[in-house]
N, C-alpha and C positions, 0 to 999 in steps of 0.2 A: 674378418669378423671380430667385433669387439668382445671384451671379457665379460660383459653383461648381457650380451644378446642371446636370445633363445629361440629355437625353432620347434620346441616340443608341441605336439598336438594336444588338445584339451583332454582327450580320453586316456592319454598316456602319462598324464600328470595327476597323482592322486594323493589323498591323505588317508592314513590308516590310524584311527583313534585306538588307544590302548592305555592301560595303566603303566605307571613308570616302572614298577617291579616286573612287568611282563615284556618289556622292550627287548631284552636279550633273547628270549624265547621266540618272539615274533620276528626278529631279525634272522634268526637261523631258519625259520620256516620260509621266509621270502628268499634267502640265499639258495635253499634246496630247490625251490621251484624255478629259479632262473639261473641254474647252474651252467647253461650253455652261452651266457653273456658275460662280458667283462663288466664287473661291478666295482663301483667306487662308493665306499662308506665314509661319510664326512661327519665328524663330531666337533663340538666346541667344548673344550675343557673336560672331556670324558675319555678314559682309556678303555680300550676293548682288547682283551688278550686271548679271547676264546675263538678267533677266527684264523688260526694258523693253519687249520686243515683245508681251507678253501684256497686253492691256487689262483683262482680267477678274481679274488677279491683283494682290493687295496684299501687300507684304513689310513685316512689322513685327517689333519685338522685344517681349519680355515687359513692359518698362517702358512702351513706347508703347501697348500693348494695354490696360494698366491705366488710362492716362489718357484714352483714347477709349472711353467706355462704350457709344456707339451703333454701334460697329463690329461687324458680323455677316457671315456667310457661309453658303454651302451646303456647301462642302467646306474643311476645315481640315487643312493638311499641316504636321507638325512636322518641320523640317529636322534638328533635334537636340532632345534632351530637356534640361529644366532640371534643376538640382541638387535643387530641392525639388519634391515631387510635387503640393503645392497650387497651384503655378503652372501645372502641366499642366492641372489641373482647371479653372482659369480660361480656358484656351485652348479646351477642348472645349465650354464653356458658350456660346461664340460661334457655334458650328456648329449648323445646324438639321437636317442629313441625314447627312454623312459626316465621318470623321476618320481620317487616315493618319499613320504614324510611319515615318521613314527611320531604321533602327536599325543601328548598327555594333557589332562585338563589344565595344568599349570601353564602350558605353553600356547594356549589358545589365543591369548592376547597378542602374541607375536605373529600370528597368522594373518591378521587383518592388514597390516602395512605391507606384507608380501603380495596379497591379493590386489591391493591398490596399485602397486608398481606393475603388476602383470595386466591389470585392467580387466581382470575376470575372477570369478570365484573358483576355487579348486574343488573337484569332485571328492567326497568323503565316502570311503567304503569300509564297513566294519566286517572283520574276519571273524568267523565263528570261533568261540572260545576266548576272544580278546575284547569282549564287550566292556564298555566303561559305563558305570552307573553314575548319572548326574545327581548329586544330592539335592534334595528338596529343602529349600529354606522356608521354614514355617514362620509366620509372623508372631511376634511377641504378644502374648495375651496378658493384659493387665488385670490384676485381681480386683474384683468389684468390692469396694468398701462402702457401705451405706453411710450416709451422713448421720451425724448425731441428731437426736430429737431436738425440736426447737426449744430453746431455752426461754423460760418465762421471764418477762420483763420485771425487774425489781428496781425500783427507784433507790437512790442512795440513802435518802432519809425517808423512812416509811411514814413519819408523822408530817412530812411536808406535803401540803395540798395545793400550794401555789396561791398567789394573791390575784384576786379578782377585782377589777376596777369597777366601781359603781357608775352607772350612767346617770348623769345629771342633766335633765332636760332644761332648756332655756325658759325664761319666765313666760307666762301666757301673754303679757302685754308686749313682748318684743316681736316686732313684725319685719324689722330690717328696713334699711334705707333704700328707696327706689330713686334712680336718677332719671330726670326727665330728658328725653331726646330733643335737642334743638338743632334744626338744620341750619347751615350756614347760608347766608345769601350770596348771590353771585358777585356783589361788590367785595365781600370779604374773602371769597375764594380766589377771585381774579381768574387769570389764565393758567393756573397751577395744573400741571399734568400729573398723572399717576406716578408716583415714586419720586417726585421732586420735592425738595425742601427749600423754603424760603423763610427768612426771619421776619421780613416785613409783609404786611398784609395788602400792599398796594398791587394793583394789576401789572402783570409783566408786559413789557413792551416788545413788539415784534421787531426783528432786525430789519434794517433798511436794505432793500434790494433795488439796485439800479436798473436791472434788466426786467423789472416787473411789468412796465408798460410797453415794452418792445414786442412786436408780433412774434409768434412762435411758429415753428415749421409745421406743426400739426393743426394750426388754425385754418379754417376753410377760407379760401380766397374767392373774391367775386369773379364770376365769369365775364370775361370782356368779349364783346362782339367782334367778329372778323369783317373788315372793310375790304371792299374790292378796290385794288390799285391800278388796275389796267392789265395790259398783256405785255409779255416779253417779246424778244426778237422772233421766237419760234411761234408766236401766237398763242402762248400758254397763259391762262389767267393768273394774276398775282393777287394775293390777299395779305392783309396785315398780320393776322394770326394764323392759327391752324385752319387751313382752307376748307378741308372737306371737299376736295375737288370732285368727288363722285356725286355730290348733290347740287353742283352748280354748273351752269353752262359757261362757255368760254367768255361770254360777255359779262359775267358776274351775276346774272339773274338766276334765282333758284329754280330748279327743275320741279315741274308739277308731278304730284304723286299719281301714279298710274296703278290701280288695283290689279293684282294678279288674277288672271282668268284660270279657274281650276280645269284641269284636263278632263277629258271624257272618261268615265268609268266603264270598264267592260266586264261583265260577269262571265266567268269561265263556264259555270254550269249551263247557262243559257246557250252558249256556243256549242256545247256538247250535245244538247238536246236537239239543236238545229241540224247538226251533222248527222245525227241518228235518224232524223225524219227523212232526210234525203236517201 
């Protein structure tokens, strides 16, 4: 088994919140409750000297735990949390049954990366007499300062009243000049298109197109009659154009139009009445 593997069950892995000054007292309480187990207390940069009376308890640091690979226990108690979550995983790998954490408010930020590595949240159990009070942070209130009264507008020079321009109407005889509209003749405009500019007033010449007189593909063509040319070796009629063989006899003479004879209509209702009368 690797040094970071753990087989602890979820209900055997818990967190006990407490105040920093009450950690030693809570640790003694847990040691008395679990006196029948081999206990390993792990600390980081903290010395604990009051545990000499407990023969089943071993106090080590993370560095000492890494050096002694054969050190195991039934209950592992973390007096405080390490800065790196991987070090905590090495701690609980030494425990075969239980693991507890004494957590203060200052160490809560170190708990989240540990839960991320475990893939689950840890159960928190508050022991009576060791409750922690989370301080409430009240929002800052700004003092209301009313704005000063509106200041009266005072011009720089009280005697200055501004210059007013006098309106001078035009003379009564002035009526303005009206331009008469003169339309240009077609000779003057020529073949000028919208947006084009020409200096001379002569009509524009159309460009010469060589293919203007040639027939175009979309022009209608005159229908040419189909002439009977005789029969081939098999006795089939031949024609100069599209023959339309369905409308000609083998000798080339057109077939006579035979009107279609409508079929006899039978009324189903009349048949039903005849069967009922029988």
